[in-house]
C-alpha positions as CSV (number, residue, x, y, z in Angstrom):
1,M,0.0,0.0,0.0
2,K,1.5,3.3,-1.0
3,R,-0.6,5.7,1.2
4,K,0.6,6.5,4.6
5,N,-2.6,6.9,6.7
6,F,-4.3,3.6,6.9
7,L,-5.5,1.0,9.3
8,V,-5.6,-2.8,8.6
9,C,-8.5,-5.0,9.5
10,K,-7.2,-8.5,9.3
11,N,-9.4,-11.6,9.2
12,V,-12.6,-9.8,10.3
13,K,-15.0,-12.5,11.5
14,F,-18.7,-12.0,10.8
15,N,-21.1,-14.2,12.7
16,S,-23.9,-13.6,10.2
17,A,-24.7,-11.8,6.9
18,F,-26.3,-9.1,9.1
19,D,-23.0,-8.7,10.9
20,K,-21.2,-8.1,7.6
21,E,-23.8,-5.7,6.3
22,G,-23.8,-3.9,9.6
23,F,-20.0,-3.6,9.6
24,F,-19.9,-2.0,6.2
25,E,-22.9,0.2,6.9
26,W,-21.2,1.5,10.1
27,I,-17.7,1.8,8.6
28,N,-19.1,3.8,5.7
29,K,-20.5,6.3,8.2
30,V,-17.0,7.2,9.5
31,K,-16.5,10.4,7.6
32,S,-12.7,10.4,8.1
33,I,-12.3,7.3,6.0
34,I,-11.7,8.3,2.4
35,E,-11.3,4.8,0.9
36,I,-11.7,1.1,1.8
37,K,-9.8,-1.5,-0.1
38,K,-9.9,-5.3,0.2
39,N,-6.7,-7.4,-0.2
40,D,-6.8,-11.1,0.5
41,N,-8.1,-11.5,4.1
42,S,-7.6,-7.8,5.0
43,L,-9.5,-4.5,4.7
44,Y,-7.5,-1.3,4.4
45,L,-9.1,1.8,5.8
46,F,-7.5,4.9,4.3
47,F,-7.6,8.3,6.0
48,K,-6.7,11.7,4.6
49,T,-5.0,12.6,7.9
50,K,-4.3,11.2,11.3
51,R,-6.3,14.0,12.9
52,I,-9.9,12.7,13.0
53,S,-13.0,13.8,14.9
54,D,-13.7,12.5,18.3
55,K,-17.0,11.1,16.9
56,D,-15.1,9.1,14.3
57,F,-12.4,8.0,16.8
58,R,-15.1,6.7,19.2
59,A,-16.9,4.9,16.2
60,L,-13.7,3.2,15.3
61,I,-13.1,2.1,18.9
62,G,-16.6,0.6,19.0
63,L,-16.2,-1.2,15.6
64,F,-12.8,-2.5,16.3
65,D,-13.9,-3.8,19.7
66,R,-17.1,-5.4,18.4
67,F,-15.4,-7.2,15.5
68,K,-12.1,-8.0,17.3
69,I,-9.9,-6.0,15.1
70,E,-6.4,-5.1,16.5
71,M,-7.0,-2.0,18.5
72,K,-3.4,-1.0,19.2
73,Q,-3.2,0.6,15.8
74,L,-5.9,3.2,16.8
75,K,-3.2,4.9,18.9
76,V,-2.2,6.8,15.8
77,F,-5.2,9.0,16.3
78,L,-4.2,10.2,19.8
79,N,-3.7,14.0,20.0
80,E,-3.8,16.8,22.5
81,R,-7.5,17.3,21.9
82,N,-8.6,13.7,22.7
83,K,-6.1,12.6,25.3
84,K,-8.3,14.0,28.1
85,W,-11.2,11.6,27.5
86,V,-8.9,8.7,26.5
87,F,-6.6,8.8,29.6
88,E,-8.5,10.7,32.3
89,G,-11.3,9.4,34.5
90,D,-12.7,5.9,34.1
91,K,-10.9,3.9,31.5
92,G,-13.2,2.7,28.7
93,Y,-14.1,-1.0,28.1
94,W,-11.6,-0.9,25.2
95,Y,-8.7,0.7,27.1
96,N,-6.7,-2.6,27.7
97,R,-7.1,-3.8,24.2
98,M,-5.7,-0.5,22.9
99,F,-2.9,0.1,25.4
100,G,-2.4,-3.2,27.2
101,Q,-2.7,-3.6,31.0
């Protein structure tokens, strides 16, 4: 892949046709994603920039958690604006999958 700003969704497991439809419906609502490509058993999600909205960041966290996609790669979207809700207060259900224990 020649583009720099992308995430990889490897071997995404769908439990039903509705799961697959739902995944693509939800992922297409993430406005920061400018292109989705499939290659073998992976999906590549391309972004124009690493600075995405909190809404899109939270949507990706939810999708990656739900479909068991490697969440550590989401750390590329951390910035001064969103670090407060990511690190302060109660850690989200996804925190350990993104940062480890």
